[in-house]
C-alpha positions in Angstrom: -21.4 81.1 42.1 -18.6 79.4 44.0 -18.5 75.7 44.6 -19.1 76.4 48.3 -22.1 78.6 47.5 -23.6 75.8 45.4 -23.4 73.5 48.4 -25.3 76.1 50.4 -27.9 76.3 47.7 -28.3 72.6 47.5 -28.9 72.4 51.3 -31.6 75.0 50.9 -33.3 73.0 48.2 -33.1 69.8 50.2 -34.7 71.6 53.1 -37.5 72.8 50.9 -38.1 69.2 49.7 -38.3 68.0 53.3 -40.5 70.8 54.5 -42.9 71.0 51.6 -42.9 67.4 50.6 -42.6 68.3 47.0 -40.7 66.6 44.1 -37.1 67.6 43.7 -37.7 69.2 40.2 -40.4 71.5 41.7 -38.1 72.5 44.5 -35.2 73.2 42.1 -37.5 75.3 39.9 -38.8 77.3 42.8 -35.2 78.0 43.9 -34.2 79.1 40.4 -37.1 81.4 40.2 -36.2 83.0 43.5 -32.5 83.3 42.6 -32.4 84.5 39.0 -28.8 85.6 39.3 -27.8 81.9 39.1 -26.6 81.0 35.7 -27.4 77.8 33.8 -24.2 76.2 34.9 -24.9 77.0 38.5 -28.4 75.6 38.3 -27.1 72.4 36.7 -24.5 71.9 39.3 -27.0 72.5 42.2 -29.4 70.0 40.6 -26.5 67.5 40.3 -25.8 67.9 44.0 -29.4 67.6 45.0 -30.0 64.4 42.9 -26.7 62.9 44.1 -28.0 63.4 47.7 -31.2 61.7 46.8 -29.3 58.8 45.3 -27.4 58.4 48.5 -30.0 59.6 50.9 -30.0 56.7 53.4 -26.3 55.9 53.3 -25.3 59.5 53.7 -27.5 60.0 56.7 -26.2 56.8 58.2 -22.6 57.9 57.7 -23.1 61.2 59.5 -25.5 59.7 62.0 -27.9 62.5 61.2 -30.8 62.9 58.8 -30.6 66.6 58.1 -30.2 68.2 54.7 -26.7 69.3 55.6 -25.7 65.9 57.0 -27.0 64.1 53.9 -25.0 66.5 51.7 -21.8 66.0 53.6 -22.2 62.3 53.5 -22.9 62.3 49.8 -19.7 64.3 49.1 -17.7 61.5 50.6 -19.7 58.5 49.3 -20.7 59.7 45.8 -18.2 62.4 45.0 -15.3 60.8 46.7 -14.0 63.8 48.6 -12.0 63.3 51.7 -12.6 65.2 55.0 -10.1 67.9 54.2 -11.6 68.6 50.8 -15.1 68.8 52.4 -13.8 71.1 55.1 -12.2 73.4 52.5 -15.7 73.9 50.9 -17.4 74.3 54.3 -15.3 77.2 55.7 -18.0 79.5 56.9 -17.1 82.2 54.4 -19.4 84.3 52.4 -22.3 82.1 51.0 -20.4 78.9 52.2 -21.8 76.3 54.6 -20.7 76.6 58.2 -17.4 74.9 59.2 -17.5 71.2 60.0 -18.2 70.4 63.6 -16.0 68.0 65.5 -18.8 65.4 65.3 -19.1 65.8 61.5 -15.3 65.6 61.1 -15.2 62.4 63.2 -18.0 60.8 61.3 -16.5 61.6 57.9 -13.2 60.2 59.1 -14.2 57.1 61.0 -17.7 55.9 60.0 -18.3 53.5 57.1 -21.1 51.4 55.6 -19.5 48.1 56.4 -22.1 47.2 59.1 -25.0 49.1 57.5 -28.3 47.2 56.8 -28.8 46.3 53.1 -31.5 49.0 52.6 -29.1 51.6 53.9 -26.0 50.5 52.0 -28.2 50.1 48.9 -30.1 53.4 49.4 -33.7 52.2 49.0 -36.8 52.3 51.2 -36.7 49.7 54.0 -40.1 48.3 53.0 -38.7 47.2 49.7 -36.0 45.0 51.3 -37.9 41.7 51.2 -38.9 42.4 47.6 -35.3 43.0 46.5 -34.0 40.1 48.6 -36.4 37.7 46.7 -34.7 38.7 43.4 -31.1 39.4 44.3 -30.6 37.7 47.7 -27.4 38.8 49.4 -26.4 40.9 46.4 -29.4 43.3 46.8 -27.3 46.1 48.4 -24.8 46.0 45.6 -27.5 45.8 42.9 -29.4 48.7 44.5 -26.2 50.8 44.9 -25.5 50.5 41.2 -29.1 51.8 40.6 -28.1 54.8 42.6 -25.3 55.9 40.3 -25.8 58.5 37.7 -26.8 57.1 34.3 -25.1 58.0 31.0 -27.0 59.5 28.1 -27.8 56.7 25.6 -28.9 57.3 22.0 -30.4 54.9 19.4 -29.4 55.2 15.8 -32.5 55.2 13.6 -31.6 52.8 10.8 -34.3 54.2 8.6 -32.3 57.3 8.2 -28.7 56.8 9.5 -25.9 54.5 10.1 -24.2 54.0 13.4 -20.6 54.8 12.2 -21.7 58.1 10.7 -23.8 59.1 13.7 -20.8 58.2 16.0 -18.5 60.5 14.0 -21.1 63.3 14.0 -21.2 63.2 17.8 -17.5 62.8 18.4 -17.4 66.3 19.9 -19.7 65.1 22.7 -17.5 62.1 23.5 -20.0 59.6 22.1 -18.9 55.9 22.2 -20.7 52.7 21.0 -22.8 51.0 23.6 -21.5 47.6 24.7 -24.5 45.5 23.8 -26.9 47.2 21.4 -25.7 47.3 17.8 -27.7 50.6 17.4 -26.6 52.4 20.6 -24.3 55.4 21.3 -23.3 56.5 24.8 -22.3 59.8 26.2 -20.8 59.7 29.7 -21.8 62.5 32.1 -19.8 63.9 34.9 -21.2 64.8 38.3 -21.8 68.5 37.4 -22.4 68.0 33.7 -25.4 69.3 32.0 -27.1 67.0 29.5 -25.8 68.0 26.1 -28.2 69.7 23.7 -28.9 66.6 21.7 -32.2 68.1 20.4 -30.1 70.8 18.6 -27.8 68.3 16.8 -28.4 67.9 13.1 -28.6 64.2 13.3 -31.5 64.5 15.9 -33.3 67.1 13.9 -33.2 65.0 10.8 -34.4 61.9 12.7 -31.1 60.0 12.6 -30.9 59.5 16.4 -33.3 59.2 19.4 -32.7 59.4 23.1 -33.2 55.8 24.5 -31.5 53.9 27.2 -29.5 50.9 26.0 -31.7 48.6 28.1 -34.8 49.9 26.3 -33.1 49.4 22.9 -32.3 45.8 23.9 -35.8 45.1 25.1 -37.1 46.2 21.7 -34.5 44.1 19.8 -35.4 41.0 21.8 -39.0 41.1 20.6 -37.5 40.3 17.1 -40.1 42.3 15.2 -39.6 41.6 11.5 -40.5 43.3 8.2 -44.0 42.4 7.0 -45.4 41.5 10.4 -48.4 42.9 12.1 -47.1 44.4 15.3 -49.1 46.1 18.1 -47.4 48.4 20.6 -50.1 48.4 23.3 -48.5 50.9 25.8 -46.8 53.1 23.3 -46.7 56.3 25.4 -44.5 58.9 23.7 -43.3 56.3 21.2 -39.8 55.3 22.1 -40.2 51.6 21.5 -42.7 52.3 18.6 -39.9 54.0 16.8 -37.4 51.2 17.5 -40.0 48.6 16.3 -40.6 50.6 13.1 -36.9 50.6 12.3 -36.7 46.9 12.9 -39.6 46.4 10.5 -37.8 48.5 7.8 -41.0 50.3 6.9 -42.8 47.1 5.9 -45.8 45.5 7.6 -48.4 47.0 9.8 -47.5 48.8 13.1 -50.3 49.9 15.4 -49.4 52.1 18.4 -51.9 52.8 21.1 -52.2 53.6 24.8 -55.0 53.8 27.3 -53.9 57.3 28.2 -54.2 59.4 25.1 -52.2 62.2 26.7 -49.2 60.0 26.7 -49.5 59.7 22.9 -49.2 63.4 22.3 -45.5 63.5 21.2 -45.7 60.4 19.0 -46.9 61.9 15.8 -44.1 64.4 15.5 -41.5 61.8 16.5 -42.8 59.3 13.9 -42.7 62.0 11.2 -39.1 63.0 12.1 -38.0 59.4 12.1 -39.4 58.7 8.6 -41.9 56.1 9.8 -44.8 55.6 7.3 -46.3 52.3 8.3 -47.5 53.2 11.8 -51.2 53.6 12.7 -51.6 55.6 15.9 -54.9 54.8 17.7 -55.9 57.1 20.5 -58.7 55.9 22.8 -62.1 57.4 22.0 -64.4 56.7 24.9 -65.1 53.2 26.2 -64.7 51.3 22.9 -61.6 49.1 22.5 -59.2 50.7 20.0 -58.1 47.2 19.0 -61.6 45.8 18.7 -61.1 44.9 15.0 -58.1 42.6 15.7 -58.7 39.0 16.7 -55.9 36.4 16.8 -54.1 38.0 13.9 -51.1 39.9 15.4 -47.6 38.4 14.9 -46.3 40.4 17.8 -47.9 42.4 20.7 -45.5 44.5 22.6 -46.4 45.4 26.2 -44.2 48.1 27.6 -46.1 47.6 30.8 -47.1 50.2 33.4 -44.8 49.5 36.3 -43.2 51.0 39.4 -40.1 52.2 37.5 -37.7 50.8 40.0 -35.3 50.0 37.1 -35.0 53.7 36.3 -33.9 54.9 39.8 -30.6 56.2 38.6 -32.4 58.6 36.3 -35.1 59.6 38.8 -33.7 59.0 42.3 -36.5 61.1 43.8 -39.0 58.5 42.7 -37.7 55.7 45.0 -38.2 57.7 48.1 -41.7 58.8 47.1 -42.8 55.3 46.2 -45.4 53.6 48.5 -46.4 49.9 48.8 -49.8 50.7 47.3 -48.2 51.7 44.0 -46.9 48.2 43.5 -50.3 46.7 44.0 -51.9 49.1 41.5 -49.2 48.4 38.9 -49.6 44.7 39.3 -53.3 45.0 38.6 -52.6 47.2 35.6 -50.2 44.6 34.2 -52.8 41.8 34.5 -55.4 44.0 32.7 -53.1 44.8 29.7 -51.9 41.1 29.5 -55.5 40.0 29.4 -56.3 42.4 26.6 -53.2 41.3 24.6 -53.8 37.6 24.7 -56.7 37.3 22.3 -54.9 39.6 19.7 -52.1 37.1 19.1 -52.4 34.6 16.3 -51.2 31.0 16.7 -47.4 31.0 16.5 -47.4 34.7 17.3 -45.9 36.2 20.5 -46.2 38.7 23.3 -43.2 40.8 24.3 -43.8 41.6 27.9 -41.4 44.4 29.1 -41.1 46.3 32.4 -38.6 48.9 33.6 -38.8 47.3 37.1 -36.6 44.9 39.0 -39.4 43.6 41.3 -40.4 40.0 41.0 -44.1 40.6 41.4 -44.1 42.7 38.2 -41.8 40.4 36.3 -41.4 36.6 36.8 -44.4 36.3 39.1 -46.6 38.2 36.7 -45.5 36.0 33.8 -46.0 32.8 35.8 -49.5 33.9 36.7 -50.3 34.7 33.1 -49.2 31.2 32.0 -51.5 29.6 34.5 -54.4 31.6 33.1 -53.3 31.0 29.5 -51.8 27.6 29.0 -51.9 28.2 25.2 -48.8 30.4 25.7 -45.3 29.4 26.6 -42.1 31.3 27.4 -39.5 31.4 24.7 -36.3 30.4 26.5 -34.2 33.5 27.3 -31.0 31.9 25.8 -33.0 31.6 22.5 -34.3 35.2 22.8 -30.8 36.7 23.1 -30.0 35.4 19.6 -31.6 38.7 18.4 -28.4 40.5 19.6 -26.2 38.4 17.2 -22.7 37.6 18.3 -23.1 39.5 21.6 -26.1 37.4 22.6 -24.3 34.7 24.6 -22.2 37.1 26.5 -25.2 39.3 27.3 -27.1 36.2 28.5 -24.2 35.5 30.9 -24.4 39.0 32.3 -28.2 39.3 32.7 -30.2 37.5 35.4 -32.0 34.7 33.7 -35.1 32.9 35.0 -37.6 30.4 33.5 -39.9 33.4 32.9 -37.5 35.8 31.2 -34.4 37.9 31.7 -33.5 40.9 33.9 -31.1 43.6 33.1 -29.6 45.8 35.8 -27.1 48.6 36.0 -24.7 46.3 38.0 -25.0 43.4 35.6 -25.5 44.9 32.1 -24.7 48.6 32.6 -28.2 49.5 31.5 -31.3 50.6 33.4 -33.3 47.8 35.0 -35.4 46.0 32.4 -37.3 42.7 32.4 -38.1 41.0 29.1 -40.2 37.9 28.6 -41.2 36.6 25.1 -44.4 34.5 25.2 -45.3 32.5 22.2 -48.8 31.2 21.5 -48.9 27.5 20.7 -49.9 26.5 17.2 -52.0 23.5 18.3 
């Protein structure tokens, strides 16, 4: 397919998303099924266009003063892909399979309109109802913070120190352009272009042998900040597919007791194979079996309880731009209740001097600082470990990282704009010894 034909296909997929109100991945799959002549490169390029439009949905429509699939695509080509009006016109020439030529109004908009006077929710490309929530966290910087969350994320990997060393893993992935991550001492990063397909990491020897795992640098840092140590009893309460469980296991060097569980046993399905591949032998996976508490045998004995809390996922918008437009206010209320419930289950598990590592992939204050503040009111036996002390887990990069992250009395917040990671909030809560 020609670049112009890919634009036409992207407009068609965007129209299907609007008309059928379906997730972007579903619309792309349906398009691919109906157009089997399109190769994998074509499908990847079309998906890239569609997701870039979703990243810049509000600002692109504003720029063109029109909210049609075509207008959003044209606006995205200028705002996200950096094409000038002549380059866009060359693609939209009305030829075979190409979009229709630019109208005078479209050409004028692409030439003269900008986002200088756009409202924050437009310039930052997020739903308007979220504006007061983001303003309470970022103030006048909210549009810039949100715009950074609209950019495409790189592919980050974590080196599994149970099986590999960072230097050797880096050399083995040199053909993919891998570079060390700036903050995590365990991370590797592969930059991805606008039309790039994700490289086949799962076919790499290092992955097959358990030496590397796919994990955003922010998630790696969140695990490191819990300071899990060899010999401790550690509980991963919201383990899901096991990303942080694997990171915790490596930090524990195979020594101590690691318990992984999740209220939704379906989420745990991949964890067994991942633990085996990573060479983890000290993990006890506990799937829920009916109404009984899977952690009922533990009372005030855990050194560390990690809560990778259920949340709105606002910090992962650059990986899933479709999600921000499908999010509704009720989802925030539900997640806040879920977080209260899991924090209440965690508190009695922690021994005096032990700690809770509360983590979200959200940037919203209700799920982060406010949630921690409310927990402390209910549980005065806990106190926040000062963030400037927590970052010591990153070694020599800790002080610089603290200067980049957004610190509060309740914890620290990473964002794409500040730390180059997904959005993650981390709070370490220590139980008083007396």
